C-alpha positions in Angstrom: 8.5 21.8 -11.2 11.6 22.8 -9.4 13.2 20.0 -7.3 16.1 20.4 -4.9 18.6 17.5 -4.8 21.3 17.3 -2.1 24.1 14.8 -2.1 25.5 13.0 1.0 28.4 15.5 0.9 25.8 18.2 1.6 26.1 19.7 -1.9 23.2 20.9 -4.1 23.2 18.7 -7.3 21.5 19.0 -10.6 18.0 17.4 -10.1 18.2 16.0 -13.6 21.5 14.3 -13.0 21.8 10.5 -12.3 21.7 9.6 -8.6 21.2 5.8 -8.4 23.1 2.9 -10.0 20.9 0.3 -11.8 21.9 -2.3 -9.2 21.0 -0.1 -6.1 19.3 -2.4 -3.6 16.8 0.3 -2.8 15.5 -0.2 -6.4 15.9 -3.9 -7.1 14.8 -5.1 -3.6 13.2 -2.1 -1.9 16.0 -2.6 0.6 16.2 0.7 2.4 14.5 3.3 4.5 13.0 6.7 3.9 11.5 9.7 5.8 9.2 12.3 4.4 9.0 15.7 6.1 7.2 19.0 5.6 9.2 22.1 5.0 7.2 25.1 6.3 8.2 28.7 6.9 11.8 27.9 6.4 12.2 25.0 8.7 11.6 21.2 8.7 8.7 20.1 10.8 9.6 17.4 13.4 13.2 16.8 12.1 14.4 15.4 15.4 11.5 12.9 15.6 12.1 11.8 12.0 15.8 11.3 12.6 15.1 9.3 15.8 12.7 7.1 13.9 15.3 6.6 11.1 18.0 5.8 13.6 15.8 3.3 15.4 14.7 1.6 12.1 18.3 1.2 10.7 19.4 -1.8 12.9 16.0 -3.5 12.4 16.5 -3.2 8.6 20.1 -4.3 8.9 21.5 -0.9 7.8 24.4 1.0 9.4 23.4 3.7 11.8 23.0 6.9 9.9 25.1 10.0 10.8 22.6 12.6 12.2 25.2 15.4 11.8 25.6 14.6 8.1 21.8 14.5 7.6 21.3 17.7 9.4 23.9 19.4 7.2 22.1 18.0 4.1 18.8 19.3 5.4 20.2 22.8 6.1 21.6 23.0 2.6 18.4 21.7 1.0 16.1 24.1 2.9 18.4 27.1 2.1 18.3 26.2 -1.6 14.5 25.6 -1.5 13.9 29.0 0.1 15.9 30.7 -2.6 13.5 29.4 -5.3 10.2 28.8 -3.5 8.1 30.7 -1.0 5.7 27.9 -0.2 5.7 24.6 1.6 7.9 21.8 0.4 8.0 18.0 0.7 11.4 16.8 1.9 12.3 13.1 1.3 15.4 11.5 2.7 16.3 8.1 1.1 18.8 5.7 2.7 19.5 2.3 1.0 21.9 -0.6 1.4 23.8 0.6 -1.7 24.9 -1.4 -4.7 24.1 -5.1 -5.1 27.4 -5.9 -6.8 29.5 -3.9 -4.3 28.6 -5.3 -0.9 31.5 -3.5 0.8 30.5 -0.1 -0.7 28.8 2.7 1.1 25.0 2.9 1.6 23.2 5.3 -0.7 22.0 8.5 0.8 20.3 11.5 -0.7 17.7 14.2 -0.1 15.1 15.9 -2.3 12.7 18.7 -1.7 9.7 19.1 -4.1 6.4 21.1 -4.0 3.7 19.6 -1.8 1.2 17.7 -3.9 -2.1 19.4 -4.9 -4.1 16.8 -3.0 -2.7 18.0 0.3 -4.5 21.3 0.5 -7.8 19.6 -0.4 -7.4 17.0 2.3 -6.5 19.5 4.9 -9.4 21.8 4.0 -12.2 19.4 3.0 -11.2 16.1 4.6 -11.2 12.7 2.8 -13.4 9.8 2.1 -11.9 6.4 2.9 -12.4 2.7 2.7 -11.3 0.0 5.1 -9.1 -2.6 3.4 -8.4 -6.1 4.9 -4.9 -7.4 5.5 -3.5 -10.7 6.6 -1.7 -9.1 9.5 -2.3 -10.6 12.9 -2.0 -8.4 16.0 1.2 -9.2 17.9 3.0 -10.5 14.8 5.5 -7.7 14.8 7.0 -9.0 18.1 7.5 -12.5 16.9 8.4 -11.8 13.2 10.9 -8.9 13.1 11.9 -9.8 9.5 8.5 -8.4 8.4 9.8 -4.9 9.2 6.5 -4.0 10.7 6.7 -0.5 12.1 9.6 0.5 9.9 9.3 3.0 7.1 10.8 0.8 4.5 11.2 1.6 0.8 9.1 -1.6 0.2 6.0 0.6 -0.3 4.5 -0.9 -3.4 1.5 -2.5 -1.5 0.7 0.8 0.1 0.7 2.7 -3.2 -1.4 -0.2 -4.7 -3.9 0.3 -2.0 -4.2 4.0 -2.8 -4.6 3.2 -6.5 -7.3 0.7 -5.7 -9.5 2.9 -3.5 -9.1 5.9 -5.9 -10.3 3.6 -8.7 -13.4 3.2 -6.6 -13.8 6.9 -6.3 -12.6 7.6 -2.8 -9.4 9.3 -1.5 -7.7 7.1 1.1 -7.7 3.8 2.9 -7.5 2.4 6.4 -5.9 -1.0 6.8 -7.6 -3.6 9.1 -6.0 -6.6 10.7 -7.1 -10.2 10.2 -8.8 -10.0 13.6 -10.8 -6.8 12.7 -8.7 -4.2 14.5 -7.7 -0.9 12.8 -4.1 -0.5 11.9 -3.1 2.6 9.9 -3.5 4.2 6.5 -1.1 3.6 3.6 0.8 6.7 4.5 -1.0 8.0 7.7 -1.7 7.3 11.3 -5.3 6.8 12.4 -6.5 8.9 15.4 -10.1 8.7 16.6 -11.8 11.1 19.1 -13.7 9.0 21.5 -15.3 10.2 24.8 -13.2 13.4 24.8 -9.9 11.6 24.3 -7.5 11.0 21.4 -7.2 7.2 20.6 -4.7 5.6 18.2 -3.9 1.9 17.6 -0.9 0.5 19.6 2.4 0.6 17.9 3.2 -3.0 18.8 0.5 -4.1 16.4 2.6 -3.4 13.4 1.7 0.2 13.2 4.5 2.6 12.1 5.4 5.0 14.9 3.8 8.2 13.6 5.9 11.4 14.2 2.8 13.7 13.7 0.7 11.6 16.1 3.5 11.5 18.6 3.8 15.3 18.6 0.0 15.7 18.8 -0.3 13.5 21.8 2.5 15.2 23.6 0.9 18.6 23.1 -2.6 17.3 23.9 -1.4 15.8 27.2 0.3 19.1 28.2 -3.1 20.8 27.7 -5.0 18.2 29.7 -6.5 16.3 26.8 -6.7 12.5 27.3 -4.8 10.2 25.0 -4.7 6.4 24.6 -3.0 3.8 22.5 -5.2 0.7 22.4 -6.8 -1.7 19.9 -9.6 0.0 17.9 -12.3 -1.9 16.2 -13.9 -0.7 12.9 -17.2 -0.4 14.7 -15.6 2.0 17.3 -14.2 4.0 14.5 -17.6 4.2 12.7 -19.1 5.6 15.9 -16.3 7.9 17.0 -16.9 11.6 17.5 -14.3 12.2 14.7 -11.7 10.2 12.8 -8.5 11.7 11.5 -5.6 10.6 9.3 -2.3 12.2 10.4 0.9 12.4 8.3 4.0 14.4 8.1 3.1 16.4 4.9 -0.7 16.5 5.0 -0.6 17.0 8.8 -4.3 16.3 9.6 -7.2 15.2 7.3 -10.6 14.5 8.8 -12.3 11.3 7.6 -15.7 12.6 6.6 -16.8 9.3 5.2 -15.7 5.7 5.9 -17.0 2.8 3.9 -19.9 4.9 2.7 -20.9 6.0 6.2 -20.8 9.6 7.2 -18.3 10.1 10.0 -18.8 12.3 13.0 -17.8 16.0 13.0 -18.9 17.1 16.5 -15.7 16.7 18.6 -14.9 19.4 21.2 -11.2 18.8 20.4 -9.8 21.0 17.7 -7.5 18.3 16.3 -6.4 20.3 13.2 -5.3 23.2 15.4 -3.4 20.9 17.8 -1.7 19.2 14.9 -0.8 22.5 13.3 0.7 23.8 16.5 2.6 20.6 17.4 3.9 19.8 13.9 7.1 21.7 14.4 8.1 20.0 17.6 
């Protein structure tokens, strides 16, 4: 597997060369941020939206504001190198950590990789996914009163999300949807939930600890321009069960229809072509 690695100086590096020190706080504490983007047809989908989310998250996580110009230069270098060795899609990951534990005055760690899109992506796009709802202790509104929880921030502290995916896959399904302590739908471990209800696109509100989804944001912007209704409001699991369709949106997979949730067949009769809208809006 060919992986492209780009340094903060905007130079292509040997992907097998060491990048992190053993005391990097991104490793020892998960203290940092990341963004994952799709490289398609020689460009990065939604780059401006991802950089805006990273910039907004940095002060919440106590990190210095990233330099968009530097990151854009890294991206250009990475994509140029990727195109020289690959014709297909790529998964770009930007990592930004607090740096070394034993050098508090040192610079943050910043690097970028591009790797092939995982095999699971094409299957999810084409065939959809089966999912389970998973309970959490999260209470709606907690994000506003407890900012130290980093709700709505794409933090490197991702172990619980990956553990959730391992758990449901051990039960024979593909993905998960987190549910709050009060029974409202939150998000997937790496996706935003969008339901089609009464001819409109509905997603849980971001102030309920849901990560601002760049793919969902672009979708809603395009949908509204074409006269399709959109809404951000609390969604119950019962509403999701009875929705016309349920989708999981993410930057790399783009759109995966939930064909089964908690063993129940999900609807597939929406008049809205969500997959097409996401495909068309993904580059914005």
